[in-house]
Backbone as a chain_set.jsonl record, in Angstrom:
{"seq": "MIQRNMCLFVCMLSALSFPASAGHPGRNIVKNGDFEKFSGDEPVGWETTNIPKFCTVVTPTTKCHGGKYAAKCEVKNCSGAMLPGMIQQKNIPIKGKTFQMHFYYLLKSANGDVGYISMEFKNAEGSTIRMCEERLTSSKADFAQFATQFSAPSEATHGDLKIALLATAKDGTVHEGSAVIIDDIVLSEISGEEH", "coords": {"N": [[-8.135, -4.733, 22.199], [-8.453, -3.642, 18.931], [-7.12, -0.559, 17.806], [-8.712, 1.955, 15.655], [-7.15, 4.357, 13.85], [-7.189, 6.898, 12.153], [-6.507, 9.439, 12.042], [-3.452, 9.282, 12.486], [-2.439, 8.551, 10.453], [-1.797, 10.647, 8.727], [-2.583, 11.896, 5.677], [-1.646, 12.884, 2.637], [-2.554, 13.421, -0.596], [-1.812, 14.529, -2.847], [0.7, 15.682, -4.965], [3.5, 16.216, -3.199], [6.183, 17.481, -0.888], [8.246, 16.373, 1.817], [8.63, 18.616, 4.608], [11.91, 20.464, 5.244], [12.178, 20.371, 8.137], [11.47, 17.634, 8.593], [13.563, 16.108, 9.194], [16.258, 13.699, 8.538], [15.66, 11.09, 5.868], [15.853, 7.375, 6.487], [17.166, 4.259, 5.254], [15.2, 2.469, 2.977], [12.763, 0.27, 4.242], [11.059, -1.296, 2.997], [10.777, -4.193, 1.263], [11.699, -4.644, -2.27], [10.365, -2.233, -3.142], [10.096, -0.783, -5.367], [9.272, -2.575, -7.315], [10.541, -3.827, -9.097], [11.448, -6.739, -9.389], [10.248, -9.78, -10.318], [8.548, -12.805, -9.708], [7.386, -14.87, -12.089], [4.052, -13.975, -12.003], [3.964, -12.908, -9.443], [5.008, -10.33, -7.175], [8.424, -10.175, -6.25], [9.108, -10.692, -2.448], [6.419, -9.922, -1.553], [3.129, -10.833, -0.501], [0.172, -11.827, -2.707], [-3.074, -11.955, -3.862], [-3.381, -13.546, -6.055], [-4.877, -16.515, -7.575], [-3.125, -19.311, -8.527], [-3.114, -20.727, -11.45], [-5.733, -20.359, -12.06], [-7.138, -17.747, -11.33], [-5.612, -14.505, -11.909], [-4.957, -11.618, -10.638], [-2.977, -9.863, -9.858], [-0.408, -8.378, -11.333], [2.919, -7.923, -12.996], [3.53, -4.717, -14.707], [4.379, -2.736, -17.25], [3.549, -0.176, -17.581], [4.567, 2.332, -15.499], [5.857, 4.387, -12.686], [8.629, 4.812, -12.213], [11.65, 3.376, -13.178], [11.633, -0.059, -14.581], [9.302, -1.582, -14.399], [5.966, -1.918, -12.544], [3.647, -2.796, -10.397], [0.47, -4.106, -10.765], [-2.834, -4.221, -9.636], [-5.843, -5.583, -10.051], [-9.272, -6.113, -10.563], [-11.093, -9.087, -11.205], [-13.461, -11.154, -12.876], [-13.878, -13.919, -11.661], [-15.207, -17.132, -12.279], [-17.655, -16.373, -11.665], [-17.396, -14.676, -9.393], [-16.105, -11.536, -7.957], [-13.108, -10.769, -7.722], [-10.589, -8.91, -6.035], [-7.302, -7.443, -6.697], [-4.607, -7.504, -4.554], [-1.836, -6.782, -2.738], [0.643, -7.394, -0.554], [2.994, -6.865, 1.949], [4.651, -8.354, 4.72], [5.77, -8.226, 8.319], [7.528, -5.867, 8.527], [9.944, -4.017, 9.908], [9.157, -1.908, 12.47], [9.355, -0.865, 15.169], [8.188, 1.174, 17.003], [8.879, 3.996, 16.054], [9.11, 7.137, 14.311], [8.155, 7.546, 10.848], [8.523, 7.931, 7.504], [6.463, 7.757, 4.658], [5.904, 7.316, 1.044], [4.565, 6.877, -2.123], [3.949, 5.934, -5.613], [0.819, 6.078, -7.58], [-1.74, 4.9, -9.875], [-4.595, 5.105, -10.591], [-7.67, 3.178, -11.885], [-10.956, 3.439, -11.752], [-13.867, 2.062, -11.522], [-17.377, 2.382, -11.387], [-17.075, 3.678, -8.909], [-15.023, 2.101, -7.217], [-12.249, 2.122, -5.033], [-9.045, 2.877, -4.331], [-6.951, 1.218, -1.712], [-5.183, 1.653, 1.248], [-3.4, 0.207, 3.992], [-1.877, 0.074, 6.99], [-0.838, -2.339, 9.429], [-0.185, -2.448, 12.694], [1.771, -4.251, 14.82], [2.42, -6.234, 17.764], [5.631, -7.562, 19.898], [4.398, -9.953, 20.318], [2.837, -10.584, 18.083], [0.322, -9.606, 18.155], [-2.305, -7.643, 16.815], [-2.188, -4.156, 17.474], [-2.655, -1.567, 16.514], [-4.588, -0.227, 13.684], [-4.048, 1.467, 10.735], [-5.765, 3.089, 8.1], [-6.236, 4.242, 4.745], [-7.693, 5.787, 1.687], [-7.013, 5.67, -1.721], [-7.89, 8.093, -4.235], [-7.584, 9.36, -6.401], [-7.924, 10.027, -9.685], [-6.611, 10.525, -12.303], [-4.889, 11.236, -15.206], [-2.422, 10.613, -15.137], [0.356, 9.353, -12.835], [-0.352, 9.711, -9.576], [0.975, 10.893, -6.346], [1.064, 9.51, -3.068], [1.665, 10.709, 0.08], [2.989, 10.354, 3.312], [3.244, 11.049, 6.813], [3.975, 9.192, 9.836], [3.713, 8.172, 13.389], [4.803, 5.628, 14.777], [3.151, 2.994, 17.335], [4.525, 3.061, 20.463], [4.673, 0.41, 21.468], [4.875, -1.172, 19.106], [6.486, -3.461, 17.277], [6.695, -4.656, 14.621], [4.94, -4.34, 11.508], [2.342, -4.859, 9.052], [1.855, -4.018, 5.673], [-0.529, -3.118, 3.448], [-1.908, -2.884, 0.237], [-4.934, -2.352, -1.912], [-7.778, -3.073, -3.65], [-10.802, -1.627, -3.083], [-14.414, -1.52, -2.766], [-16.758, 1.019, -3.05], [-19.565, 1.197, -3.505], [-23.13, 0.518, -2.377], [-23.63, -2.151, -2.361], [-21.375, -3.394, -1.593], [-19.555, -4.583, -3.292], [-16.874, -5.15, -5.516], [-15.704, -4.095, -8.799], [-15.567, -5.371, -11.975], [-12.878, -4.192, -14.213], [-11.662, -2.024, -12.707], [-8.823, -0.923, -11.516], [-5.606, -0.644, -9.898], [-2.339, 0.683, -9.943], [0.811, 0.459, -8.607], [3.786, 1.571, -7.615], [7.315, 2.377, -6.661], [7.384, 2.455, -3.902], [8.531, 3.67, -0.8], [9.587, 3.515, 2.561], [10.525, 4.812, 5.417], [12.824, 5.369, 8.247], [12.641, 8.465, 10.044], [15.083, 10.187, 10.76], [16.53, 10.957, 14.365], [13.97, 11.03, 15.314], [12.163, 9.594, 17.812], [9.356, 7.714, 18.997]], "CA": [[-8.775, -4.121, 21.209], [-7.825, -2.868, 17.595], [-7.436, 0.893, 17.424], [-8.542, 2.538, 14.414], [-7.046, 5.732, 14.207], [-6.894, 7.363, 10.84], [-5.432, 10.401, 12.287], [-2.199, 8.927, 12.821], [-2.104, 8.048, 9.08], [-1.943, 12.084, 8.17], [-1.965, 11.673, 4.393], [-1.72, 13.883, 1.671], [-2.733, 12.879, -1.475], [-1.269, 15.339, -4.045], [2.422, 15.638, -5.045], [3.97, 17.104, -1.804], [7.581, 16.906, -0.612], [8.261, 16.691, 3.181], [9.612, 19.767, 5.039], [13.099, 20.341, 5.672], [12.375, 19.833, 9.516], [11.222, 16.57, 8.925], [14.62, 15.024, 9.503], [16.972, 12.96, 7.413], [15.153, 9.774, 5.981], [16.996, 6.365, 6.552], [16.937, 3.361, 4.248], [14.111, 2.141, 2.759], [12.68, -0.905, 4.741], [10.064, -2.136, 2.094], [11.585, -5.025, 0.422], [11.186, -4.63, -3.675], [9.319, -1.415, -3.243], [10.083, -0.349, -6.85], [8.687, -3.611, -7.895], [11.562, -4.515, -10.388], [11.588, -7.868, -9.289], [8.782, -10.409, -10.143], [8.644, -14.418, -10.108], [5.994, -15.141, -12.646], [3.053, -12.724, -11.668], [4.168, -12.345, -7.985], [6.265, -9.402, -6.778], [9.199, -10.602, -5.054], [8.687, -10.112, -1.186], [5.067, -9.503, -1.47], [1.862, -11.796, -1.137], [-0.954, -11.104, -3.391], [-4.459, -12.536, -3.963], [-3.607, -14.492, -7.169], [-4.892, -17.751, -7.489], [-2.373, -19.939, -9.408], [-3.465, -21.479, -12.755], [-7.41, -20.088, -12.002], [-7.225, -16.249, -11.629], [-4.645, -13.749, -11.843], [-5.487, -10.377, -10.433], [-1.975, -9.079, -9.402], [0.718, -8.586, -12.657], [3.891, -6.682, -13.488], [3.202, -3.971, -15.838], [5.522, -1.711, -18.076], [3.185, 1.116, -17.255], [5.261, 2.609, -14.207], [6.473, 5.502, -12.472], [10.049, 4.838, -12.316], [12.392, 1.992, -13.523], [10.949, -0.892, -15.949], [8.028, -2.359, -13.765], [5.277, -1.754, -11.59], [2.511, -3.81, -9.671], [-0.934, -3.857, -11.058], [-3.858, -4.961, -9.123], [-7.154, -5.213, -10.754], [-10.502, -6.634, -10.353], [-11.525, -9.764, -12.33], [-14.437, -12.049, -12.556], [-13.266, -15.399, -11.374], [-16.17, -18.004, -12.035], [-18.948, -15.578, -11.096], [-17.017, -14.053, -7.932], [-15.479, -10.486, -8.208], [-11.966, -11.102, -6.859], [-10.026, -7.905, -6.239], [-6.01, -7.703, -6.661], [-4.16, -6.999, -3.355], [-0.591, -6.858, -2.514], [0.79, -7.075, 1.285], [4.231, -7.165, 2.931], [4.441, -8.553, 6.29], [6.64, -8.178, 9.229], [8.134, -4.889, 8.272], [10.285, -3.678, 11.269], [8.656, -0.672, 13.031], [10.151, -0.667, 16.519], [7.713, 2.392, 17.592], [9.467, 5.073, 15.825], [8.553, 8.022, 13.284], [8.327, 7.103, 9.727], [7.656, 8.713, 6.275], [6.237, 6.899, 3.568], [5.446, 7.667, -0.105], [4.762, 6.041, -3.39], [3.259, 6.612, -6.773], [-0.198, 5.246, -7.874], [-2.501, 5.234, -10.839], [-6.144, 4.598, -10.253], [-8.777, 3.354, -12.933], [-12.247, 3.244, -11.056], [-15.12, 1.404, -12.148], [-18.442, 2.318, -10.233], [-16.679, 4.345, -7.736], [-13.91, 1.433, -6.495], [-11.052, 3.069, -4.94], [-7.463, 1.912, -3.905], [-6.847, 1.065, -0.34], [-3.841, 1.216, 1.975], [-3.64, -0.021, 5.556], [-0.636, -0.367, 8.01], [-1.423, -2.935, 10.742], [1.038, -2.395, 13.651], [1.687, -5.534, 15.679], [3.717, -6.129, 19.165], [6.253, -8.707, 19.747], [3.82, -11.328, 20.416], [2.125, -10.593, 17.17], [-1.277, -8.947, 18.073], [-2.468, -6.345, 16.317], [-2.423, -3.051, 18.372], [-3.615, -0.488, 15.705], [-4.773, -0.226, 12.191], [-4.424, 2.755, 10.237], [-6.396, 2.922, 6.765], [-6.715, 5.316, 3.978], [-8.25, 5.735, 0.301], [-6.572, 6.151, -2.827], [-8.961, 8.158, -4.869], [-6.988, 10.229, -7.543], [-8.032, 8.933, -10.972], [-5.939, 11.42, -13.095], [-4.484, 10.325, -16.145], [-0.652, 10.327, -14.743], [0.642, 9.015, -11.47], [-0.381, 10.606, -8.206], [1.782, 10.653, -5.103], [0.663, 9.143, -1.683], [2.71, 10.652, 0.998], [2.437, 10.256, 4.944], [4.056, 10.556, 8.223], [3.282, 8.434, 11.087], [4.418, 7.928, 14.525], [4.105, 4.06, 15.393], [2.727, 2.952, 18.597], [5.579, 2.803, 21.272], [4.953, -1.122, 21.539], [4.927, -1.985, 18.128], [7.856, -4.11, 16.671], [6.681, -4.749, 13.044], [3.71, -3.951, 10.648], [1.951, -5.323, 7.735], [1.362, -2.96, 4.751], [-1.593, -3.726, 2.364], [-2.541, -2.104, -0.843], [-5.887, -3.25, -2.635], [-8.967, -2.218, -4.347], [-11.9, -1.594, -2.21], [-15.703, -1.183, -3.145], [-17.777, 2.119, -2.237], [-20.728, 0.866, -3.787], [-23.63, 0.188, -1.304], [-23.534, -3.554, -2.132], [-20.059, -3.532, -1.106], [-18.889, -5.525, -4.376], [-15.786, -4.287, -6.299], [-16.15, -3.959, -10.028], [-14.454, -5.656, -13.073], [-12.483, -2.914, -14.942], [-11.088, -1.327, -11.601], [-7.26, -1.384, -11.312], [-4.697, 0.303, -9.438], [-0.866, 0.599, -10.521], [1.694, 0.979, -7.626], [5.183, 1.878, -7.972], [8.219, 3.225, -5.832], [7.151, 2.532, -2.463], [9.676, 3.955, 0.072], [9.048, 3.699, 3.777], [11.98, 5.101, 6.038], [12.695, 6.134, 9.417], [12.918, 9.833, 10.266], [16.115, 10.097, 11.948], [16.447, 11.815, 15.355], [12.773, 11.178, 15.781], [11.306, 8.457, 18.338], [7.981, 7.884, 19.922]], "C": [[-8.294, -3.387, 19.816], [-8.161, -1.507, 17.734], [-7.406, 1.289, 16.084], [-8.646, 3.816, 14.33], [-6.326, 6.278, 12.958], [-6.012, 8.577, 10.806], [-4.044, 10.443, 12.405], [-1.59, 8.827, 11.256], [-2.496, 9.618, 8.384], [-1.538, 11.887, 6.679], [-2.272, 12.763, 3.634], [-1.625, 13.393, 0.01], [-2.408, 13.387, -2.97], [0.066, 15.26, -3.648], [2.89, 16.424, -3.916], [5.551, 16.237, -1.548], [7.431, 17.12, 0.842], [8.934, 17.884, 3.523], [10.922, 19.386, 5.484], [13.213, 19.76, 7.325], [11.924, 18.3, 9.904], [12.3, 15.522, 9.341], [15.2, 14.341, 8.317], [16.21, 11.568, 6.931], [16.381, 8.888, 6.0], [16.579, 5.578, 5.392], [15.459, 2.834, 4.042], [13.877, 0.509, 3.307], [11.611, -1.704, 4.067], [11.147, -2.858, 1.481], [10.883, -4.73, -1.327], [10.027, -3.462, -3.887], [9.146, -0.969, -4.646], [9.543, -1.223, -7.857], [9.315, -4.142, -9.301], [11.706, -5.8, -10.465], [10.328, -8.719, -9.233], [9.118, -11.932, -10.252], [7.267, -14.697, -10.552], [5.038, -13.528, -12.586], [3.246, -12.104, -10.446], [5.337, -11.312, -7.886], [7.169, -10.181, -5.903], [9.118, -9.912, -3.68], [7.256, -9.832, -0.761], [4.101, -10.828, -1.353], [0.644, -11.257, -1.786], [-2.309, -11.987, -3.223], [-4.652, -13.36, -5.227], [-3.831, -15.728, -6.757], [-4.319, -18.577, -8.56], [-3.171, -20.834, -10.318], [-5.262, -21.256, -12.607], [-7.579, -18.551, -12.158], [-6.08, -15.422, -10.949], [-4.973, -12.385, -11.713], [-4.072, -9.118, -9.956], [-0.775, -9.592, -10.777], [1.779, -7.697, -12.407], [3.146, -6.046, -14.801], [4.363, -2.912, -16.299], [4.906, -0.243, -17.856], [3.398, 1.695, -15.711], [5.721, 4.052, -14.173], [8.064, 5.506, -12.662], [10.487, 3.361, -12.737], [11.673, 1.217, -14.826], [9.56, -1.361, -15.733], [7.416, -1.631, -12.701], [4.301, -2.834, -11.316], [1.302, -3.467, -10.063], [-1.803, -4.691, -10.514], [-5.085, -4.494, -9.596], [-7.961, -6.308, -10.285], [-11.055, -7.589, -11.379], [-12.686, -10.606, -11.889], [-14.127, -13.298, -12.664], [-14.638, -16.383, -11.309], [-17.342, -17.327, -11.207], [-18.484, -14.582, -9.795], [-16.04, -12.852, -8.336], [-14.015, -10.605, -7.291], [-11.14, -9.673, -7.163], [-8.339, -8.113, -6.116], [-5.633, -6.774, -5.366], [-2.485, -7.592, -3.486], [-0.381, -6.495, -0.967], [2.13, -7.62, 1.588], [4.269, -7.235, 4.359], [5.827, -8.528, 6.787], [7.823, -7.1, 9.058], [8.638, -4.389, 9.549], [9.954, -2.192, 11.522], [9.176, -0.259, 14.01], [9.76, 1.004, 17.046], [8.647, 3.82, 17.318], [8.792, 5.992, 14.727], [9.145, 7.921, 12.047], [7.89, 8.026, 8.74], [7.464, 7.57, 5.157], [5.492, 7.574, 2.31], [5.47, 6.744, -1.305], [3.588, 6.592, -4.457], [1.993, 5.596, -7.175], [-1.005, 5.855, -9.118], [-3.791, 4.52, -10.799], [-7.089, 4.63, -11.506], [-9.897, 2.807, -12.087], [-13.25, 3.048, -11.852], [-16.186, 1.548, -10.953], [-17.913, 2.746, -8.865], [-15.628, 3.462, -6.77], [-12.939, 2.365, -6.184], [-10.104, 2.13, -4.387], [-7.701, 1.993, -2.209], [-5.749, 0.855, 0.454], [-4.043, 0.965, 3.558], [-2.005, -0.301, 5.843], [-1.119, -1.15, 9.247], [-0.328, -3.172, 11.579], [0.735, -3.615, 14.548], [2.713, -5.292, 16.984], [4.487, -7.343, 18.861], [5.671, -10.198, 19.595], [2.896, -11.731, 19.118], [0.593, -10.137, 17.051], [-1.057, -7.82, 17.586], [-2.627, -5.16, 17.251], [-2.969, -1.566, 17.829], [-3.624, -0.703, 14.316], [-4.845, 1.138, 11.711], [-4.869, 2.426, 8.67], [-6.491, 4.225, 5.923], [-7.3, 4.792, 2.533], [-7.536, 6.452, -0.558], [-7.786, 6.532, -3.924], [-8.539, 9.153, -6.201], [-7.191, 9.457, -8.7], [-7.329, 9.9, -12.234], [-5.347, 10.533, -14.231], [-3.026, 9.902, -16.161], [-0.613, 10.01, -13.016], [0.499, 9.992, -10.352], [0.474, 10.226, -7.199], [0.855, 10.527, -3.971], [1.632, 9.38, -0.778], [1.996, 10.879, 2.445], [3.698, 10.094, 5.677], [3.551, 10.249, 9.153], [4.247, 8.231, 12.296], [3.862, 6.365, 15.01], [4.07, 4.022, 16.788], [4.401, 2.436, 19.081], [5.858, 1.088, 21.273], [5.029, -1.992, 20.375], [6.307, -2.331, 17.531], [7.693, -4.252, 15.279], [5.059, -4.124, 12.552], [3.65, -4.73, 9.473], [1.439, -4.452, 6.937], [0.612, -3.767, 3.62], [-1.907, -2.838, 1.539], [-3.364, -2.965, -1.756], [-6.562, -2.242, -3.392], [-10.328, -2.473, -3.314], [-13.482, -1.058, -3.044], [-16.395, 0.134, -2.331], [-19.137, 1.769, -2.483], [-21.554, 0.313, -2.584], [-23.683, -1.424, -1.187], [-22.329, -4.093, -1.78], [-19.101, -4.469, -2.123], [-18.114, -4.683, -5.454], [-16.48, -4.686, -7.79], [-15.199, -4.074, -11.176], [-14.293, -4.363, -13.61], [-11.633, -2.079, -13.75], [-9.775, -1.795, -11.473], [-6.537, -0.311, -10.75], [-3.361, 0.012, -9.737], [-0.102, 1.331, -9.353], [3.141, 0.975, -7.891], [5.957, 2.649, -6.969], [7.795, 3.581, -4.491], [8.32, 2.698, -1.661], [8.908, 4.473, 1.51], [10.421, 3.764, 4.531], [11.713, 5.785, 7.265], [13.252, 7.541, 9.583], [13.81, 9.945, 11.378], [15.967, 11.149, 12.66], [14.999, 12.006, 15.832], [12.433, 9.747, 16.719], [10.391, 8.728, 18.912], [8.199, 7.11, 21.17]], "O": [[-7.635, -2.362, 19.992], [-9.346, -1.178, 17.788], [-6.43, 1.11, 15.355], [-9.656, 4.48, 14.562], [-5.119, 6.148, 12.755], [-5.117, 8.824, 9.997], [-3.44, 11.516, 12.428], [-0.404, 9.019, 10.989], [-3.428, 9.706, 7.585], [-0.352, 11.731, 6.385], [-3.147, 13.555, 3.984], [-0.546, 13.03, -0.459], [-2.683, 12.788, -4.009], [0.556, 14.945, -2.564], [2.406, 17.555, -3.896], [5.942, 15.099, -1.808], [6.601, 17.946, 1.222], [9.84, 18.25, 2.774], [11.169, 18.294, 5.997], [14.057, 18.952, 7.714], [11.952, 17.804, 11.03], [12.057, 14.379, 9.73], [14.666, 14.414, 7.21], [16.173, 10.784, 7.879], [17.527, 9.233, 5.71], [15.768, 6.035, 4.587], [14.655, 2.824, 4.974], [14.622, -0.39, 2.917], [11.278, -2.774, 4.577], [12.234, -2.355, 1.197], [9.667, -4.633, -1.495], [9.023, -3.624, -4.581], [8.001, -0.792, -5.06], [9.341, -0.868, -9.018], [8.76, -4.682, -10.258], [12.094, -6.235, -11.549], [9.463, -8.545, -8.375], [10.07, -12.216, -10.98], [6.264, -14.772, -9.843], [5.324, -12.404, -12.999], [2.838, -10.962, -10.236], [6.426, -11.462, -8.44], [6.74, -10.785, -4.92], [9.063, -8.683, -3.648], [7.019, -9.518, 0.406], [4.323, -11.795, -2.082], [0.145, -10.221, -1.348], [-2.368, -12.73, -2.243], [-5.748, -13.827, -5.534], [-3.235, -16.195, -5.786], [-4.984, -18.612, -9.595], [-3.892, -21.688, -9.804], [-5.983, -22.112, -13.121], [-8.177, -18.145, -13.154], [-5.683, -15.565, -9.793], [-5.321, -11.856, -12.768], [-4.192, -7.904, -9.788], [-0.423, -10.731, -11.082], [1.609, -6.741, -11.65], [2.44, -6.615, -15.634], [5.135, -2.4, -15.488], [5.622, 0.755, -17.932], [2.538, 1.54, -14.845], [5.933, 4.778, -15.144], [8.569, 6.378, -13.369], [9.763, 2.37, -12.632], [11.261, 1.785, -15.837], [8.755, -1.524, -16.65], [8.049, -0.846, -11.995], [4.223, -3.77, -12.112], [0.955, -2.352, -9.674], [-1.705, -5.888, -10.783], [-5.426, -3.311, -9.603], [-7.494, -7.289, -9.705], [-11.496, -7.091, -12.414], [-12.909, -10.78, -10.692], [-14.093, -13.82, -13.779], [-15.181, -16.402, -10.205], [-17.824, -17.822, -10.188], [-19.295, -13.792, -9.312], [-15.12, -13.178, -9.085], [-14.102, -10.482, -6.069], [-11.01, -9.291, -8.326], [-8.028, -9.038, -5.366], [-6.121, -5.67, -5.122], [-2.076, -8.55, -4.142], [-0.976, -5.639, -0.312], [2.333, -8.828, 1.466], [3.96, -6.302, 5.1], [6.832, -8.715, 6.101], [8.965, -7.4, 9.405], [7.773, -4.288, 10.419], [10.461, -1.325, 10.81], [9.598, 0.893, 13.908], [10.588, 1.852, 17.378], [9.031, 4.56, 18.223], [7.797, 5.482, 14.213], [10.353, 8.111, 11.899], [7.006, 8.847, 8.986], [8.269, 6.672, 4.908], [4.543, 8.328, 2.526], [6.365, 5.908, -1.432], [2.662, 7.374, -4.243], [2.176, 4.382, -7.085], [-0.974, 7.057, -9.378], [-3.862, 3.308, -11.005], [-7.342, 5.668, -12.117], [-9.755, 1.648, -11.697], [-13.518, 3.779, -12.805], [-16.034, 1.041, -9.842], [-18.293, 2.208, -7.825], [-15.339, 3.932, -5.67], [-12.731, 3.338, -6.91], [-10.275, 0.954, -4.065], [-8.507, 2.727, -1.635], [-5.27, -0.275, 0.358], [-4.876, 1.601, 4.205], [-1.17, -0.768, 5.069], [-1.808, -0.545, 10.068], [0.483, -4.044, 11.27], [-0.399, -3.903, 14.934], [3.547, -4.397, 17.122], [4.24, -8.078, 17.905], [6.143, -11.197, 19.053], [2.331, -12.818, 19.006], [-0.141, -10.287, 16.075], [-0.078, -7.087, 17.722], [-3.561, -5.418, 18.009], [-3.524, -0.69, 18.493], [-2.714, -1.331, 13.774], [-5.635, 1.933, 12.221], [-4.293, 1.51, 8.083], [-6.839, 5.256, 6.498], [-7.368, 3.594, 2.26], [-7.337, 7.656, -0.391], [-8.512, 5.673, -4.424], [-9.444, 9.606, -6.903], [-6.717, 8.324, -8.789], [-7.925, 9.711, -13.295], [-5.332, 9.303, -14.179], [-2.51, 9.093, -16.933], [-1.433, 10.401, -12.186], [1.212, 10.992, -10.264], [0.745, 9.025, -7.2], [-0.077, 11.322, -3.856], [2.505, 8.524, -0.633], [0.896, 11.373, 2.693], [4.718, 9.441, 5.455], [2.587, 10.909, 9.541], [5.463, 8.139, 12.131], [2.76, 6.084, 15.481], [4.748, 4.782, 17.479], [5.206, 1.758, 18.443], [6.966, 0.575, 21.119], [5.196, -3.21, 20.435], [7.152, -1.456, 17.342], [8.688, -3.928, 14.63], [4.256, -3.56, 13.295], [4.638, -5.213, 8.92], [0.418, -3.929, 7.383], [1.017, -4.774, 3.04], [-2.261, -1.78, 2.058], [-2.932, -3.978, -2.307], [-6.237, -1.098, -3.708], [-10.657, -3.591, -2.919], [-13.434, -0.178, -3.903], [-16.502, 0.155, -1.105], [-19.936, 2.067, -1.595], [-20.923, -0.326, -1.743], [-23.767, -1.96, -0.081], [-22.248, -5.316, -1.662], [-18.054, -4.986, -1.735], [-18.594, -3.76, -6.11], [-17.488, -5.376, -7.938], [-14.294, -3.278, -11.428], [-15.174, -3.503, -13.589], [-10.77, -1.365, -14.263], [-9.561, -2.998, -11.325], [-6.787, 0.854, -11.059], [-3.187, -1.205, -9.805], [-0.272, 2.526, -9.11], [3.516, 0.03, -8.584], [5.37, 3.563, -6.391], [7.817, 4.714, -4.01], [9.192, 1.842, -1.806], [8.061, 5.354, 1.659], [11.312, 2.939, 4.331], [10.772, 6.551, 7.472], [14.412, 7.717, 9.21], [13.529, 9.852, 12.573], [15.482, 12.184, 12.203], [14.715, 12.923, 16.604], [12.505, 8.721, 16.044], [10.286, 9.837, 19.437], [7.323, 7.072, 22.034]]}, "num_chains": 1, "name": "protein.A"}
């Protein structure tokens, strides 16, 4: 059974720094977290909900927090169906330790749509053992920081990170005009901390 435990994804949605007692972060284990590399509209190392030659809902953008580019996920009407942009990186090595993650985002919300982030923890056999989810709700004129620390389940060997747009309306439909720009994702192990 999948455990849905948002308490482990203790997130702070304002610009924060981690306390000195958090330990020293290691290298970033997310590939192309700064979104400086694209192949066409696809960020290198990420899967998207783009449908080639039909509907593009993830694109590079020069409106970014750092560097030259960021990834923009938006909702588009594709032949009568609303398709939300989503980026996902699979098989990130987790190995049951304590991590910190932060990134910057810029949200444009239509009819209450929000950004969505999830980390799906998996064991060596590939079975999901826990799912942590959070909402990105800050819709200021400038980039907001998402920051969290979490301890992965001891049996977790890898995880899938997903960022998308999510409806909050009663009908469950996302709305054209909603968009979230993501930049500078860093996910690193906190040294000296093991779960």
